[in-house]
C-alpha positions, 0 to 999 in steps of 0.5 A: 966383856966390853969386847962382847958388848960391842960385838952384840952392839953391832948385831944388835942394830942389824936385828933391829932393822929385820924386825921393822923390815919384817912387820907382819901383815897381821898386826895388834896395835895396844894403843892405850897402855892404861885402858889394856891393862884395865881390861886384862884385870877383867879378863884374868878375874873370869872363870873361863879365862883362856889364851886366844892366838887370833893369828898364826903370825903377826906383829904385837905393837905396844904403844907406851906414852909417859909425859912426853916420852913414849916407848914402843915395844914390837913383837913379831910372832908366830904361834900354834896350839900344842896337843895339850891345848897350851900355845907355843910361841916364837917371839922376836922382840924389839924396844924403841925409846923416843925422848920428847917426841911421838913413837915410830909409825907401823905404816912408815918404819923408813925414819926409825929405820935410818934413825938406827942405822945412823945411830940417832935412835935409842932401842934395845933389841930383846931378842928371840924367845921361844915359849910355851904358854898355859894359863898356869905357868910359862916355860920359856924353852929357849931365848937368844940375843945378840950377847948369847950369840957373840959368847956362843961363837967366842967358845962359852958352853953356857952364855946364860950363866954367864950373864947371870953374873953380869950387872946388867943382868936385871935390865934384861930380865925386865925387858924379857918379862915385859915382853913374855908378859905382854904377849901372854895379856893380849892373847888373854884379852883376846880370848876375853873379848871373843867370849864376852862380846857384850864388853867389846867397845868399837871405835870407828877408823875413817879411811881418806880417799883421795882418787886424783893421785895416782901415786896412792892407786897401787898402794890402795890396790893392796890395802883394799882387803886389809880391815882395822877394827879397834876394840877396847884399846886394841887395834887388829889389823888383818886380811883375814875375813874370818878373823875380821868378822870373829873380832866384829861379832855380837857372838860369842866365840872360841878359838880352841877346840879344848880349853882349860877352865880354872879351879874355882868356888862355886856359892849355892843359894843355901849357903853351901860353898864348893870348890871346883877343880880345874877341868878341860872343856871342848870337843877336842879336849886332852887327857895328856898331863901338862908338865910344869917347869920353870925357867930362870935367866 
């Protein structure tokens, strides 16, 4: 297994650099993890809880500070709705650990890339995940990382089964679960903010202006159309005017044309209580039954 890990470590460095080099123009940054968790608890308590993928592709960046250390999680993603209303997502995930220093800057990844190439940066390439999200159950369709790639090349028919027998499988599971859960949490929180605009707490961002510096002019042309909207610990960065307007709007918006409403109890003034089973709403609601499957690493 040591030879496999050594070969995988080389692939990890290349993959980590690739993730940083391919950060998307659409970005969602969790700037305060504790506030995000509070927002998530509010969102999942709502009867109309749903999933709202704002961007067809983008990068999710999670910044978590623990004492003087920083843990940054980067997820490059692409998403689309399925015919049955679930969300199909492709994720590529990287974890960066910074000890007694600030985390990386998404606006200047060069120092972090250089540190990875010089083996001076602690990181974990978590891998690529293909997953189908629904409110009730998530189904991981495919998962691969550098270890599975090396095992496949060496003739292992079932690399996942092989990894299950290794001592560090719990760390792999924990990192995988963190990525899957965090991305779904962002989808749920985005849906909540769009449906409950009264809960939006905006923060202003000021842009520095230095018209006398010619070196900034070309950069300014590229970023003039990019908008940054900060809501409840989530910072959205996009050049998509439609999405930016939706995020800033004080009206209710829905991303999906069909959505599921979870089962819930309805209380009447007479004291009568009935249970409303889950059902679908929206003009393009699907009547197809959802297949629920589980994935085990």
